[in-house]
Structure formats: structure tokens, C-alpha cells
C-alpha positions in Angstrom: 43.7 239.9 155.3 42.2 236.0 155.8 40.8 236.7 158.8 38.0 239.4 157.7 36.6 236.9 155.9 36.7 234.5 157.8 34.7 236.5 160.4 32.5 238.1 156.8 31.3 234.8 155.6 30.6 233.2 159.9 27.2 232.4 159.9 25.4 233.7 163.3 25.6 231.2 166.8 23.0 228.3 166.5 21.5 227.8 169.5 23.4 224.9 170.2 26.8 226.3 169.7 26.0 228.6 172.7 24.8 225.7 174.8 28.5 224.0 173.8 30.1 226.9 174.8 27.7 226.8 178.0 28.7 223.0 178.4 32.6 224.0 178.2 32.5 227.3 180.6 31.1 224.5 182.8 33.8 222.0 182.4 35.7 224.8 182.9 34.6 226.2 186.4 35.1 222.1 187.9 38.5 222.4 186.6 39.4 225.8 188.5 37.8 223.7 191.1 39.4 220.9 191.0 42.4 223.3 191.1 42.0 225.3 194.2 42.6 223.1 197.8 
């Protein structure tokens, strides 16, 4: 129930948040490349 309420009051995603997600994805890709010998 608590989870549901959290989602219910979640504000629409802002452009900044989306950009941050993209940055995180890029970081993940970089990490993956580093892991590959």
C-alpha cells in the first residue's frame, strides 16, 4: 500500500530528471566498456 501511495503522488518526470537518467546510462556503458578487456 505504501508503495502505491508513493507512486500516486509522484510528480511527472522533469526534463532534468530525464537528462540525469541519460547521464547514468552513459556512465553504465562506460563502466561496461572498462570491464571488457
